[in-house]
N, C-alpha and C positions, 0 to 999 in steps of 0.2 A: 502494499499499500503506498502511496506515494506522502511524503512528508505532508503535514496541514500548512495553508496557504500561508505565508507571513506579508504582511500587508506592509507596501513603502511607504511612510508617509512624506505628505507633500512638500514638506521644507526641506527634504534629504536629497531630491531631485539634483544633479550635477549635469553639467554639459557630458554629451552620451562620450564623448572619448575621454574622460575623466573620469565617467561613474564605473567604480568595481562593478554594480550591479551589472551594467548594460556589458561589460567586457564580460563578466562571467559568462554570460548567454552565448555573448558570438563568440567564447571559446569553443565552447559545447557547440554549436549550431557548425563551425569549422571543422573540429573533429568529426562530428557524425556526417558530415557532407563528404570528406577524404575519405572516411568510411566507406560510404555510398561508392565513391569512385572507384575503391579498391574491390569493392565485389565486385563490382559490372567487368570490371578487369577478371578476374578469378570464373565468374561465371561465364565469360565469353569464349576464355581460352579452355575451359572445362566444357565445353560445348562442342568446340572444337576438336578436341581431343576425343568426345566422344561420337563425333557422326561429322556430317558435312558441311558444307555454304549453307544449303538451306533452311538445315534445322539449328544452325546456329543464330538465321536470321530469327526462324521459331523461337528461341529460346528468349532471344531479347526483346522480342516483339510482346512476350506473354505476359509481362508484368503491366505492360501501359494498357491492358483490357480490363482488369480489375480496379485499378489504380483511376479509368478515365469513369468506368460506369461508377463506382462509389464514392468517388468526389463529392460531391453534393452532399452525400447523406453524411461525409465525414466533417463538412462544415455544418451541419446540425449536431454531430457528437460535440463542436467544438464549442459552438453555444450554449452548449446544456452544464458541460462539466467544464474543471479551471483547465484553462490551456496548455497549463505546463503539465498537469496529471495527463494529459492523454499524449504531449509528447513524449513522458516518462515510462508511460505504458508502451507506446508504438516500438520507442527505444530500445526496452527492455526486449520487447516479443522479437525484435530484425537481430537485437544480438543474439538470443538463444536461439534465433532461427540459423544465423551464417556459422556459429561456433557447433551446431548440432552437424550441419552441412561438411564441415570443414572436418569433422570425428568422422564423418562417413566418407568422403573422399579419401583419409587417410587409408582408411581399415579396405577400400576395394574401387574399382573403377567407376566414377559415377555415369550410373543411367543416364537416359536421355528426359526418361518420364519424372526420376528423380528431379532434374534441372528443370524443368516446365513447371513441375509442381510447387519448387523453390520460387520461380521467380514469381507464379501468380500470387504465392503468399506474401511476400515480399511486396507486391504492388497494392494487395488491397491494406495491406497495413499501412503503405503511402499514403494510400488516400485517406487515412486519418491524421498522419504525421502533418502532411503538407497544410491542410485549413489552418489546423492548431497553430502551426509556426506562423502564420499571416496575422494570427490572432492574440499574439502572444505582446509583439513589440510597445503598442499602448499601454499596457499593463505592466512595462517595466519602464518606463520613461515619461514624461512630459511630451505632449501635441506639439511643444516649441523643437522639441529633439528628435521626433519623428522623422525629418527632412534625413538629419545627419546617421541616425540607425541605419534607414535605407541605403544612406550609400556605404556605410561600413558593412552592412548585410551582403550588399551587391558584390563587393571587394572580396570577402571571406570565400563567395561564391565563383568568382574567378580566381580565387586561391587553390579552391578545392580542385577544379578542372583541371590546375598547372601542376599540383603537387600529388594526385589522386593518381593518376595512371604510371608515374615513374614508381610510386613507391609499389602500387601493386605488379610493375612489371618484374621490379626488383626481388620481391616476394616471392614470385612465382620461377624467377632464377635461381634462388636460394633454396625453394622446399617446394615447389610446385605448388599446384592449385589448393591444396591443406594447409599451406604457410600462408598463400596469400586469402584464405578464406578466414584465417583466426587473427591476421593482422586488421581485416576489415570487422571483424566482431570485436575485436581488443580494442578499436578505435572508437566505435558505437558507444563501446561500453565504460571508456572516459568520459563522455559527456554527461552518463549520468549523474556524480558526484557534484559537478558545475552546476548541473540542472537543479537539484536539490536543493542549492545555495542560493537561487536566485530569488529575490524578492519582488513581490507582486503588488503591485500599485490596484486600490477598489477601483469598480467601476465608476463611481460616481452615481449622481441623483437618475441615471438613466435605471440604473440597477433596480432600483425598489419600482420601478415603472415596469420590470419585465414581465411580460404576459407567461402564466400558466404556462410549461410545457404541454405539446398535445400530442397525436402520433407524430411519427417522424415525416408523414407526408403531408402532414398540416403545414409541420411547421417548416420544411421545406418548401412546400407554397406560398408563405408568410414572408417568406424571404425571398423569392423571386419576385413578389410584388412591392417588396417594399426595396429592391434595387430599382425596378421599372417605373416606381413613383419619384424615385427619388432625384430632385432637377441637377444633382452634382455626378453623382455616383452612377445613374444612367447613361448618361451621356459617354462618362470614362471609359465605363465597360465595353461602351460597343468602340469608342477610338480605339482601345486595346487590341479586341477582335480582328476588326478590318486592319489593324496594324500585323499582326498576328496570321493573317490570311494573307495578305500581299508581301511582307517581307520575309519573315520567317524561310515561307517556304522556297523564296528565292535565292536567298543566303544559303539553306542547308542542302537542297538540290541542283538547283542552280551554277555554283561555285564549282562543282565536281564536273558538271558536263560543261562548262566554260573554258577551264583550263584544257579538257580533253578537247575540246574544240579549235582552242587555241596553241595546243602542244606544249602550255606550260609546266604541264608534268605534276607528279606528286609535289615536289617541292615549290613549285608558284603556289598549290594549294595552300600551303603550310604559310607562304609569307604570309597570302591576302587574309585565311582565318585567324594568323595569329595578327595581323597589323588590325582586323576588328576586334578583338580581344583586348589587343592593348587601347585601341580607343576606347572600348566599352569600359574597360577599368579607371581609365583616363575620367569619363564623365561621373562614373560614381564616386570616383578619389575628390571630383570637383565637389560634388554634394556633402559628401561628409566632412569635407573641411570646409564650406562655408556654412553649411547648416543651413541655410537660407537663402534661396533668389527672389527675388520680388517679380511681382505681376506671372506668379506661376501656369497658371492656365494659357498666358498667351507663351510663354517660354515654352513651356509643353509643347504647346501647337506648333511655333517656329520650330524649335529640332527637330521634331518628326517631319515636317516640311522637308528640311534639309537633309535628313535620312531617305526619304524616298527619291530624293532628285541623287542624292550619291548613289543610291543603289541602283537606278537606273543607268548612272553614267558608269559605269564598272566595266557594262558590256562594251561600252563603246570604246575604251582604251586599247590604243592600240599594240602598248607593252605591256608585259608585267606590272615595272615598276610605275605607270601610271595608273593600273587598277588598284596598286598598294593603298595609295595615297587616297582615293576617296572609300575605300574600305576602312581607314581609318576615321577618316569625317565619321561615314555611316555608324561605325562603332562607337564614337564618342556622342554623336547626338542621340543615338538608340538608348545610351545609358542614363543621360540626363533624362530623357522623355520617359524612359521606364519606371526610373527613381519617383521621376516628379507624378506621374501616374498613380504609383502607386500609395504612396504621401499623403497626394490628396484624398484619393479614396479612404483610406486609413482612418486620416484627420475629419475625412465628415462624416463617418460610418458612426451611427450608434451603437456603443459596444456590444450590446445586446444581439449583433446581427452582424459581428466582425467575423466570426466564424463560416456564417453563408456566404456572408458577401466574398471573403476570401477564396473560399469554396469555387464560388463561379469565376474569379478571375483566372484563377490557375486553370481551372478548365479549358477556360478559351486557351491557354497556353499550350496545355499537353493534348487539346482533343481536337482543338481547329487546324492546327497549321498542318498536322499530317495528312488530313482532306485533301490540302492543296499540293500535295508532292507528285502523285501520279501524273496532274493536270499540268503542271509547271516540266517535267519530265518529258510527256506528250507532245508540249506546246513546241519545247527547245528541237527536240528530234524532229518537228515539220517546219518547223518556221526558224531556227537559228534562234543563237542566245540573246542578241542586240534587241529583236522586237519581243521579246519576251521579258526581259529586263524592265525595260520601259514600260510592258503594260501595267507590270508587277507593281512598280514603283508609283503608277500611276492610280492603281485601285488603291493601293496603300493610303495614296491622298485622300482618296474619300474620307479617310479621317482625318485630317486637317481640317474639311467640309464640316466635318460631325461638330468637331471641338467649336470651333469658329461658330455655329451656326445656334452654339448653347450660350445663353446670357450666363449661367453658371459658371461655365468653363472659363470664357472670357475673364471675367474678373474674380477667379478664383485665386486666393491668397494662401500662402503656408501660415500658421501661427506665426508671431512674433515671438523673440527670448523675452520669458518672464522678467520682471524688474527684480533686480538683486543678483542676479545670476552672472556670473562673470567668467569669461571663455579664456 
């Protein structure tokens, strides 16, 4: 059972980068994400040893199905219970699952059906973990620090993407899949004591007005109605969904095909993706350092517009290095856009609905983008990369139109720093 909730007094709040409570949570989140990355490396290599390329794809995709199907229900759970306890429970389950797999792999060669089953269970637990993680930041810091926390969280995600695969590869090289699974499980286990010592803020006045929980279906529909009727959150969720469909499909699938079309090869792909990642990290760092950007709604729309133009221009670049430059710009603008969009949603949402709001936002990220993958691939095969990149950039630009058409988004601002708090 998780430790009882510890309330963080209002006067104890500090700037996020100096707040030990935030830094404990961020460290726990980072090591958990690194453990996730190591797990996926171990899972992929175990599948490759057990079967062929097609089966590897099956195993890696298996976890996405329950994650997408159960994500909205995970949001209901995060709103009914303390998100920290949900995270602790899901991390504990994932840790035990991975360590059990490590023991099994050490004793015998992994069977394909076991790996698929593990991926399915891991994805189902992830559907609880992700909404709870999104609902937690407003409970560990004040609204004026949420933008900084969002930037720091984005940086930790980038760090895990950089550190996880090499750690997993090293463990695989030294001890095979069993060692890699063990390292993944231990990293996730390391997050548990840090989460246990994270103090939680009260929800505030809206907590007293929280309706009595009903059925999962009723609570889910209530959350969807809340998003649809909210003057700011509804348009922001729509903007994010359009961006995912237009830009993410292009960048994830289109860049591979663009490199093949231009003959830049795997190294060229690595340079472009690396440039995008560096830009995204810089965008997250900007918000983590600044803490607040004025005219946040307009800045968000402007950075999305630049990202759309930059994405369309990548396929027009005649050389690799001229393609890397707009990739950096796209990453920078996407990092700022994503951080602002997420922060505005979190600061505007009633805390009683944060889990469900987060689940819808995350579902657009993990569920919508893959729908565009086959369309982008088929279109590039038929017409080439340049027109498809331009079309996808134009489609994502509809998100800018949605943002600017909303008076609430145009005038959206991040909360100001409270008097008496120095940075």
